Every structure is written in C-alpha cells, then in structure tokens.
LUMLOLUM-527417 format. One line per 8 residues: number of its first residue (from 1); their letters; for each residue y, z negated, x negated of C-alpha. Coordinates in steps of 0.02 Angstrom, whole numbers. Each point is the difference from the previous one (the first is absolute). Last residue first. Example, Ala and Ser with C-alpha at 12.3 -4.5 7.8 and 13.67 -1.06 7.14 Angstrom:
BEGIN
2> sa> -53,-357,-684 | -172,-33,69
//
This chain:
BEGIN
414> atieemha> -1108,603,-1440 | 78,-167,48 | 163,31,-91 | 12,183,57 | -31,-51,180 | 137,-131,-14 | 122,133,-59 | -46,117,141
406> thtrelrt> 29,-138,127 | 168,-46,-80 | 56,182,6 | -54,13,182 | 99,-156,45 | 154,59,-95 | -7,169,85 | -14,-80,172
398> tllaiagt> 141,-119,-39 | 114,141,-55 | -34,105,155 | 35,-149,112 | 163,-35,-90 | 61,180,14 | -51,13,183 | 90,-159,45
390> pialvfsa> 156,55,-96 | 12,157,110 | -64,-68,167 | 142,-126,1 | 126,134,46 | -100,68,147 | -38,-174,67 | 184,-49,-6
382> igltiafn> 44,160,92 | -114,-53,143 | 77,-173,11 | 175,74,10 | -54,125,133 | -74,-140,106 | 161,-101,-8 | 101,157,36
374> qygiasil> -101,20,160 | 8,-183,51 | 185,-30,-20 | 114,-3,-154 | 75,-175,-13 | -100,-104,123 | -162,86,-49 | 37,-28,-184
366> aagivptl> 41,-185,26 | -157,-32,104 | -110,86,-129 | 79,-90,-146 | -18,-169,88 | -181,25,51 | -32,94,-163 | 52,-135,-124
358> asgvlyvs> -172,-78,-15 | -74,175,-19 | 85,30,-167 | -37,-165,-84 | -166,8,94 | -52,152,-100 | 48,-94,-157 | -120,-137,55
350> llpaswrg> -139,120,45 | 7,74,-174 | 20,-164,-95 | -188,-30,-23 | -46,186,-7 | 100,23,-160 | -74,-132,-116 | -160,-8,102
342> gsdlaast> -122,-37,-140 | -78,172,21 | 162,86,-53 | 72,171,43 | -135,47,125 | 53,-141,116 | 178,67,9 | -59,175,44
334> affymfav> -123,-65,128 | 142,-94,84 | 109,153,12 | -147,101,66 | -30,-134,132 | 182,5,56 | -4,189,8 | -152,-6,114
326> ayitnwai> 83,-129,113 | 165,96,10 | -90,157,58 | -86,-100,137 | 166,-84,40 | 84,168,28 | -139,62,114 | 6,-160,103
318> fvvifatp> 190,12,17 | -11,184,48 | -125,-40,138 | 99,-150,65 | 164,97,7 | -89,147,83 | -62,-117,135 | 172,-76,25
310> dttfgevi> 88,170,10 | 168,30,-85 | -50,29,-181 | 142,48,-119 | -11,-153,-112 | -188,9,-6 | 9,178,-69 | 101,-64,-148
302> klvggmll> -130,-133,-37 | -138,130,16 | 81,113,-130 | 20,-142,-124 | -181,-51,21 | -58,177,-37 | 102,3,-161 | -62,-172,-53
294> ltvlpvar> -181,49,35 | 9,161,-98 | 78,-87,-150 | -133,-136,4 | -147,118,23 | 58,116,-142 | 33,-140,-124 | -154,-108,28
286> glkdgvim> -154,97,-55 | -89,103,132 | -174,-68,-38 | 64,-178,-21 | -85,-70,154 | -25,135,132 | -122,-95,109 | 85,-171,-11
278> llvaavla> 169,87,22 | -61,83,159 | -63,-166,68 | 167,-82,-38 | 98,137,87 | -107,-16,155 | 32,-186,1 | 186,31,-24
270> gatagsla> 1,88,167 | -54,-166,76 | 155,-79,-77 | 109,128,87 | -96,-19,163 | 30,-188,-6 | 186,25,-28 | 22,142,126
262> iglgeptl> -109,-82,133 | 93,-165,-20 | 165,93,12 | -59,81,161 | -40,-171,71 | 174,-59,-49 | 69,154,91 | 67,157,-85
254> gvqdagmv> 154,69,88 | 15,153,-114 | 149,-38,-113 | 46,-179,43 | -175,-72,16 | -77,104,-140 | 139,-39,-123 | -1,-186,38
246> gamawlsd> -189,-14,-14 | -19,115,-149 | 140,-85,-99 | -115,-97,-117 | -117,148,-25 | 141,124,-30 | 83,-112,-129 | -175,-30,-69
238> esvawltf> -13,174,-72 | 167,33,-84 | 16,-177,-68 | -179,-3,-62 | 28,164,-92 | 141,-82,-98 | -114,-142,-53 | -143,118,-43
230> villgfga> 114,104,-110 | 54,-153,-99 | -177,-70,-18 | -69,169,-53 | 134,20,-132 | -43,-171,-70 | -183,47,-13 | 31,174,-69
222> ltvarspg> 115,-71,-133 | -131,-129,-48 | -139,129,-2 | 102,117,-110 | 45,-143,-117 | -184,-36,-24 | -86,-151,75 | -87,-115,-121
214> pgvrvagt> -151,49,-102 | -160,-100,13 | -26,-185,25 | -25,-56,-178 | 10,-188,-8 | 122,-77,-121 | -26,-168,-85 | 36,74,-171
206> ppvdipma> -170,-58,-61 | -87,113,127 | -50,-63,173 | -172,51,60 | -12,-8,186 | -158,-38,98 | 21,37,186 | -42,-136,127
198> eavaagah> 146,-113,-43 | 129,137,15 | -84,70,155 | 18,-166,90 | 146,65,103 | -117,104,103 | -169,54,-66 | -39,78,168
190> pdrvpaap> 100,158,-38 | -101,21,-161 | 90,68,-152 | 164,-83,43 | 179,-8,-64 | 73,-56,115 | -79,-89,148 | -75,80,154
182> lwasfllg> 45,-95,160 | -157,-84,65 | 79,-173,15 | 141,78,103 | -110,22,154 | 53,-160,90 | 182,24,-51 | 0,175,71
174> alsflala> -59,-68,167 | 139,-130,0 | 130,133,-35 | -73,107,140 | 15,-148,120 | 181,-38,-51 | 55,181,24 | -83,6,171
166> gfvaiptl> 87,-161,49 | 165,80,-49 | -20,138,130 | -98,-87,138 | 73,-176,-11 | 174,70,-30 | -9,105,160 | -16,188,11
158> gilpivai> -125,-13,142 | -189,-11,9 | -17,185,41 | 136,39,-128 | -106,-91,-133 | -161,98,34 | 49,175,-55 | 87,-54,-161
150> vitvlagk> -145,-116,-45 | -133,132,34 | 90,132,-101 | 31,-126,-139 | -186,-35,-15 | -54,181,-5 | 141,55,-114 | -33,-139,-125
142> vlgsvgav> -185,43,-11 | 31,187,-13 | 145,-19,-121 | -104,-110,-114 | -143,125,4 | 122,141,-42 | 83,-99,-139 | -173,-33,-72
134> repnrfaa> -37,186,10 | 158,46,-92 | -15,-140,-130 | -175,52,-58 | -60,-164,-78 | 64,-170,54 | 107,-123,-99 | 162,84,56
126> maagaaai> -24,-71,175 | 9,-177,-71 | 178,26,-59 | 56,53,174 | -93,-145,80 | 85,-128,-111 | 172,76,25 | -27,17,187
118> aggagigg> -52,-181,19 | 140,-74,-106 | 128,94,104 | -80,-61,162 | 42,-177,-51 | 184,41,-19 | 4,87,168 | -82,-148,84
110> allgpvmv> 133,-114,-72 | 137,112,71 | -88,12,168 | -18,-188,9 | 181,-26,-50 | 52,111,148 | -123,-67,127 | 32,-184,-37
102> apllaasg> 70,-48,170 | -114,125,87 | -154,-102,-53 | -171,77,33 | 8,178,-65 | 130,-33,-134 | -101,-149,-61 | -157,105,-11
94> fgitavil> 95,134,-95 | 55,-126,-131 | -161,-102,-11 | -113,153,-14 | 119,87,-120 | 11,-153,-114 | -190,-15,-6 | -16,188,-28
86> garavtrr> 120,-3,-147 | -86,-146,-85 | -171,80,21 | 53,170,-64 | 93,-71,-150 | -150,-107,-48 | -115,150,18 | 104,108,-116
78> hagaclpa> 29,-131,-134 | -107,82,-135 | 109,152,-26 | 81,145,93 | 44,-121,140 | 109,-102,-117 | 111,151,-32 | 21,28,189
70> ivlgalat> 75,-172,38 | 183,48,-8 | -25,170,83 | -106,-72,140 | 123,-139,34 | 143,125,11 | -95,117,116 | -55,-138,117
62> lflsatvi> 176,-71,-7 | 65,170,55 | -122,3,145 | 60,-169,63 | 183,46,-25 | -22,165,92 | -80,-93,145 | 153,-113,11
54> wsatlvdi> 120,146,-21 | -88,98,137 | 19,-149,119 | 186,-2,-37 | 12,187,34 | -104,-12,160 | 112,-130,79 | -49,-184,18
46> slaaqvst> -90,-101,134 | -107,-96,-127 | -169,39,77 | 50,172,66 | 78,66,-161 | -135,-78,-109 | -138,82,102 | 83,170,6
38> imypslnv> 31,1,-187 | -177,-60,-37 | -73,136,112 | 91,136,-97 | -50,-86,-164 | -185,-8,42 | -56,128,-128 | 110,-78,-134
30> glygaigv> -62,-175,44 | -180,55,-25 | 25,25,-188 | -51,-167,-71 | -144,-32,119 | -60,179,-19 | -3,-16,-189 | -96,-164,4
22> sfaatats> -126,76,122 | -21,159,-102 | -25,-83,-169 | -118,-133,67 | -106,116,107 | -10,125,-143 | -57,-135,-121 | -138,-59,116
14> lrlpvrtg> -57,171,63 | -4,85,-169 | 114,131,-77 | -59,35,-177 | 91,-77,-148 | 128,68,-122 | 5,-30,-187 | 174,33,-71
6> ldivtm> 12,-175,-72 | -132,49,-126 | -50,-154,-96 | -54,38,-178 | -133,-108,-80 | 17,-15,-189
//
C-alpha cells in the first residue's frame, strides 16, 4: 500500500515563493498601514481620531475573524480557492473605499474580510516549505522591502483615500494574479498544485482508509494552542506602540508627519536587516533562547521610548524596537510552521495576531488617555517581560519535538 506523507515539505522556488509572499503581503498590509488608514479616514469623513480608530479596528478585526474561520480549509485542498476569493473581495472592498467616500466604511469592512482569507491561505502555504527559519527570513526580507517603499512613498503622495486604500487594492490584485502558484497541501512537488491527488497513485485498502501517517500528538496540540494564545497577547503589547506611534511622537517630542514617515519606513527597513540575519542563522541557535532574548530586549526598548524627549532619539529607538520585533515575529512564525507542514498552526497564526492587533488603536488610545505616555510604555514593556516566560517554554518544546521527529524519521529510513 502506498503511504502518503503529509509531512513532506518542498523547496522554496521562485514561483511558489512569489505566490506565498505576495498573497501574504496583500492580506497583512493593512496592519502596516493602520496609522495612515486612521489619518485618512479621519480627514475624509471629518470625524475624530477615536471614531476613525474604531473603523480601522473593525476592518482589522474582521480580517482576523475571517482568517480564523477559514483557516481549517487552508490546511487542505481548498487553499487556492480561499486565497482567490479573499483577494477578489479585498480588491473590490479597498478599491471602493479609495474611490467612493460614500461607501468608505463598508468598503473597508469588506476589504478586511477578504484580507482574512488571504493571510490564512498564505500562512498555511508557508508551512509547506523546508527550513522554516530561513523561509521566514526570506519572507520577512521581501515583505520588509516592499512595505518600506510603500510606507515611504504614500506620505509623499498624501494620506488620501486614493493613496492609502488604493495601495491596499493594488496589492490585493497583484496577489490574485500570482495565486495560481500557491503551493497546495499536501504536495510532493510544489508545481503539482491541486492536481497532486490525481497525479499520485494511491492504493486504498478494503476499509476505504488511506494511511497518511500519524496525527499530531497531544504535546504538539497543546504547544500549538499555547503558541496562538501567547502570540495574540504579544500582538496587543507590540502593535499598541505601532498604532500610537504618530500620536505619541507628535505630542511627546513634536514629531512631524515627515518624521513619522521616516520612523515607520526606517522601522520596516530595520526589519530587512533582521530578515537577512535570520536567513543566515537559520535554526542554529534553536528557538527558545532567541525568542526570550528578543522579547526582553523589545520590552526594554518600549520603556525607553516612553521616556524619550528628542525627535531624533524617538525615531532611533522606534527603529531599534521594530527591528527586534521583526526578528521575534519571524521566529514565532517559524515555530508555528515547524509544528505541522500542512499549515494547521501557521494558517491561523496571523489571524490570531490580528485579533490582538486589531484592538490596539482603541486600546492604545484608551491607555494613553488613562495613564499617560510613560506609564503606557512601561505597561507594554512589562507585558513583553511576562510573555517571554511561556514563549520560551513553548519554543523549547517545539524544538525538541521537531528534533525527536527528525531522529525518528532517520531511524525509519535507515
């Protein structure tokens, strides 16, 4: 009887990498542009910053919710269908918000829903590749380069709906064009696509069951759910600072809109360096020690940011913090991808992250109003310190499980 190994991973190739990265960027770009989205909505609809934050929060929350609901389908044969449907909805929704002020709010909500399908499909597809750390590094490099350019260029055009939401629509359309190359699940050849079932001979026993290898152990399942919970809480502590960077910088150190553009683009540029380092290091340092170290360093930098009084220092610290954040993010993603090659945990990972980050514009504004900028920064820093403990435990467990599985497979094939 032929045994199909659903744990088979494929090499990173130009076609499949382009598809996975472009679909992922299209789904996740709204998070990076959230400060611009808030400003654009506020100006276009003549509303206050809190109301504008609620609208952007609703769009991001729908992205997270849609991604969570659709994630199970993305770990199976419907991955490409989900990606295409989501990107079509995102293109239409964000395009409408960019061109028609009367439907801006429903357009943003629809765009958020479509983006959820895109990030779930892309997240699941990322788990199909070999060497999760290096793949996460390459993904971070590509994403960082494109987002850096977008964040730097949009303020030059103007924070108008056509510039901000038009960019989201264009990236969604680009992802749709490349979605045909998205690696399916399970695959032996990344170019086999959804036809792998027809191309691979399968012997079905009299019982009608097909052996697909052992299912996930209880330890893997617990580690997976634990990772999703920790990642959600970490998202709140990290993206609260990102979402409030413009307001905090303007009020605390007199940061100008141009200075905010430098801070945001410089922060994403710093992520490029982080991605290159991760590509070089790979899994040589494991995951537990790097993740714990990164979370502790990030917490310190967030606290320092709250006590900065100089605009230049504010920008420098912000860039340093986001560089640390970017490396940690990639390690989190590599950990989820290593747990299951079908994308069971990497598919919902970005969605649960968005559950946390979708609330950050409102949470950040509320915290700043209640306790001030310095206490706001201290609170975020303490959150990083506390979350470092369960994060390290989960990362250590996943590394051990992965090494045990590798040793077991070597014994079988010996």
